[in-house]
N, C-alpha and C positions, 0 to 999 in steps of 0.2 A: 637461556636466551629466549625472549618472547617471540612468538610467531607474529609475522607481519600480515597485514591485510593484502589481499590480491586485488589488483586494480583492473577494472573493466571500463572500456571506452564504449559509449553507446550513442548512436545517432537515432533519435526517435522522430518519426514522421507521424503526427497525430491528426486524424480527421475525426473529430467528435461532433457528429451531427446532432446529438442530444443537447449539447451546450453551445453549438456554433463556434467551436474552437478549432482552428486549423493552424498548425504551427510545426516547425522543426525545432527540436531541442538537442543540443550536444551536451552529453553528460559524462562525468567521470564518477564511477561508483566504486566504493571500496567494499569488498566482500570480507567481513570480519572473520578471523580464524574460527570462531564458534558459530558462524552463520552458514546455513546451507545455500546451495544455488537456488533451490526452490524459493526460499524466503527472499533472496535478492531479486529474483525474477518477479515475485509478487509485489515487491516494492516498486518495481518498474511499472507494473500494471496500476498500482495505486497512484503513482505519479501521473500516468496517462489519463486516468479517470478524473483527476482533479487538476490537470495541468493549467498553469498560468505563468506569467512572467516572474512572479514573486514566490512561487512554490520552490522549496529547497529541501534537499536531503540534509539530515543533521548527522551528528555523531551516532545517533540512534542506539543500537544494541550495546555500545560501549559506555553509555551514560544513562543514569536513571532520571535525570532532569529534563531530557529532551525526547521528543517522539522520533519516529522514523523519518517523517517529513513534516514540515510546517510552512505556513505562510504568515508573514508578519507585515504590519503596516509601517508607515514612516515613523510612527511614534514607538515602534518596537513592541506593540501589542500583538499577541498571537491571535490571528484571525481564524486559522485553521490548524488543527492538531491531528495528525494521522499516525496511527499505530497499527502494527500487525501482530497477530498472535492471539494468545488467550491470557490477557493480563488479569491481575487480581483487582478486586473492587476498589482498593485504595488508589491504585494507579489511574483507574478510569475516573474516579472522583476528583483527583488532583488535576487531570487533564481538563475535565469539564469546568472546574473552577478557574483555570488559567486561560482558557481559549473561548472564543466566541462560538466556534463550531468544532466538534470532535467527530472523527470518523474512525471506527475500528474495523479493520479487515481481519476476519478470522480465517484460519485454515488449520488443517490437522486431521481431517477425516473423522474417524469415530470419536475422537476426543472432544470435538466441538459440541455435539449435543449434550455430553456429560457436563462440560463447562457451562453451557447455556442453561441447563436445568438448575445448576447450583447458583448462578449469578443473576439470572434474568430478573427476578423480583427486586433486586437491589438497584437495578438500572432504570427503572421506570420513572424515577423522579428527575432524571436529567433530560431536559427539553432540547438541549443542544447536542445530543448524542445520536449518532447513526451507527448501526452495526450491520456489516455486510459479510457474508461468508463466501469463500472460494471453495469449491468442491475439490476433493483430493485429486481427481483426474486432471483438473486444471493445472495444479502444481507439477504433477508428473509430466504433463505435456510441455509445460514451459521450460523445464530443465533441458529438454532436447534442443531448445533454441539458444541456450546459454553458450556464450563464446566470449573470449577476452576482448574481441572487437566485434561489436554487433551493429547492424543497421536494421532496425525494426520499423514496420509500418503498423500503426494501430488504427483500426476503424471501429468507432463506437457508434452504435445506432440501436435505439429502443432498449437500452440497458445491456445489450450484448457487446462483447469485445472480440474483435477479430485481430489476430496478431500474425504477421508474416515476416519471414526473413528473406523472401524471394524464392526459397526452395520449399519451405514447410509452412503450414498454416495451422494455427490453433484457434479454436473458438472457446470463449469463456462466457458464462452467464452468471455474474455475481448475484447472489441471493440475499436480498434484504432480510434481516431478522426482525420480527415484530417486537417492539418494546412495550406496546400497550395492549 
């Protein structure tokens, strides 16, 4: 019998001063059996950093043809493709060819610089690609906020992300990776 996803209910209150986006989002997120809570929480951060009325979670980790999040227009064109992790160059190339904008959020501590050294030169040709790294400490701290029913406040200002559940507070500074 296959393992089933664990369902999380999340209320996000986002105050993004950098983009002037202020909104509440009520989300249902599935934690795939092969996914960690760290990755799921980083998906929430990626959502908050790019939040809009049309940004959606996809089947993500369970399918190769979809990112973790995407934003489509009315013609079903992919405006924004968001992936997490350390994908290979062919997946990044496919994303850049299918979407107007691609954001890759990396995480994984010491594995990130090794991956970056190997792949960096192959990514410089993609003008629609942005790569951002989350430090290992960020993921570790976010796991402490994970709960099957969450109410999280995100405050985004000058690139820094503050996340609070009312009792605990986590500060994250996503680090852009230079492509050129």
